[in-house]
C-alpha positions in Angstrom: -25.7 -46.5 -19.4 -29.0 -45.5 -17.8 -29.9 -49.2 -17.2 -26.6 -49.6 -15.3 -27.3 -46.5 -13.3 -30.8 -47.7 -12.5 -29.5 -51.1 -11.4 -26.8 -49.4 -9.2 -29.5 -47.1 -7.7 -31.5 -50.1 -6.5 -28.7 -51.2 -4.2 -28.7 -49.3 -0.9 -24.9 -49.3 -0.4 -24.2 -48.1 -4.0 -27.0 -45.5 -3.7 -25.4 -44.0 -0.5 -22.0 -43.8 -2.3 -23.6 -42.2 -5.3 -25.5 -39.6 -3.2 -22.3 -38.8 -1.3 -20.4 -38.3 -4.5 -23.1 -36.1 -5.9 -23.1 -34.0 -2.7 -19.3 -33.6 -2.8 -19.5 -32.5 -6.4 -22.2 -29.9 -5.6 -20.3 -28.6 -2.6 -17.2 -28.3 -4.7 -19.0 -26.4 -7.5 -20.5 -24.0 -4.8 -17.0 -23.4 -3.5 -15.8 -22.6 -7.0 -18.4 -19.8 -7.2 -17.8 -18.1 -3.8 -15.1 -15.4 -4.3 -12.3 -14.8 -1.8 -12.6 -11.5 0.2 -10.6 -8.4 -0.8 -10.7 -9.3 -4.5 -11.9 -6.9 -7.2 -13.5 -9.5 -9.5 -13.7 -7.3 -12.6 -10.1 -6.1 -12.3 -8.8 -9.6 -11.6 -10.7 -11.0 -14.6 -9.3 -8.4 -16.9 -5.8 -8.7 -15.6 -6.0 -12.4 -15.8 -7.2 -12.5 -19.4 -4.5 -10.0 -20.5 -1.6 -11.8 -18.8 -2.3 -15.5 -19.2 -2.3 -16.4 -22.9 -0.6 -19.7 -23.0 0.9 -19.7 -19.5 0.7 -21.9 -16.5 -2.1 -19.8 -15.0 -4.3 -20.4 -18.0 -3.7 -24.1 -17.6 -4.6 -23.9 -13.9 -7.7 -21.9 -14.8 -8.8 -24.6 -17.3 -8.3 -27.3 -14.7 -10.3 -25.4 -12.0 -13.3 -24.7 -14.3 -12.6 -20.9 -14.4 -12.5 -20.7 -10.6 -8.8 -19.7 -10.7 -9.4 -16.5 -12.6 -12.2 -15.5 -10.3 -10.2 -16.2 -7.2 -12.8 -18.5 -5.5 -12.5 -20.6 -2.4 -11.7 -23.8 -4.2 -9.6 -22.3 -7.0 -6.6 -24.5 -6.3 -8.7 -27.7 -6.2 -6.6 -30.7 -5.2 -3.4 -29.4 -6.8 -1.6 -28.8 -3.5 -2.4 -32.3 -2.3 -1.1 -33.8 -5.5 2.0 -31.6 -5.5 2.8 -32.4 -1.9 2.4 -36.2 -2.5 4.8 -36.0 -5.5 7.3 -33.9 -3.5 7.3 -36.5 -0.7 7.7 -39.4 -3.1 10.6 -37.7 -4.9 12.3 -36.8 -1.6 12.1 -40.4 -0.3 14.1 -41.4 -3.4 16.6 -38.6 -3.1 17.2 -38.6 0.7 18.3 -42.0 2.2 16.9 -41.1 5.7 13.5 -40.5 4.3 13.7 -43.7 2.2 14.5 -45.7 5.4 11.6 -43.9 7.2 9.2 -44.7 4.4 9.9 -48.4 4.6 9.3 -48.6 8.3 5.6 -48.6 9.6 6.2 -45.9 12.2 8.0 -43.8 9.6 5.1 -44.1 7.2 2.8 -42.8 10.0 5.2 -39.9 10.6 5.3 -39.0 6.9 1.5 -39.1 6.7 1.2 -37.0 9.8 3.5 -34.3 8.3 1.8 -34.4 4.9 -0.9 -31.8 5.8 1.8 -29.3 6.7 3.4 -29.7 3.3 0.0 -29.4 1.6 -0.6 -26.1 3.4 2.9 -24.9 2.4 2.4 -25.7 -1.2 -1.0 -24.1 -1.2 0.3 -20.9 0.4 3.3 -20.8 -2.0 1.0 -21.2 -5.0 -1.4 -18.6 -3.8 1.4 -16.1 -3.1 2.8 -16.7 -6.5 -0.6 -16.2 -8.1 -1.8 -13.2 -6.0 1.5 -11.2 -5.6 1.5 -9.8 -9.2 -2.2 -9.1 -8.8 -1.7 -7.2 -5.5 1.0 -5.1 -7.2 -1.3 -4.4 -10.1 -4.1 -3.4 -7.8 -6.6 -6.1 -8.6 -6.4 -7.6 -5.1 -6.7 -5.3 -2.1 -4.5 -6.0 0.9 -6.5 -6.9 4.1 -6.5 -4.4 6.9 
């Protein structure tokens, strides 16, 4: 394995791609440590451990590397992107107008242009679903 890595490191193009990948991983891990403002970290951690035994939130916490229970910047990871992509694919099967649009080149561009809006909607919905019980419990303070 190390010989393969050393061989890949000698090629300038592969080295640039490896460095970029390592930098993205480091940036992501830093974002998984920085907490979101207005969050009582100790209260959130205790509320999270009490309420999440065997639930969806525990699963999300495992996938995010414990970033979800600490309410960090990158706690949702790429989940909203994946969810939005799955929603669009399912809707193109269910709605004939979207199916026709997805087969046309301009329609694909229009769907791809609207994808970030759907990503933001799924991210906001997930965050509201996660934080609303925590706000009611007092672990998360409402902003001014």
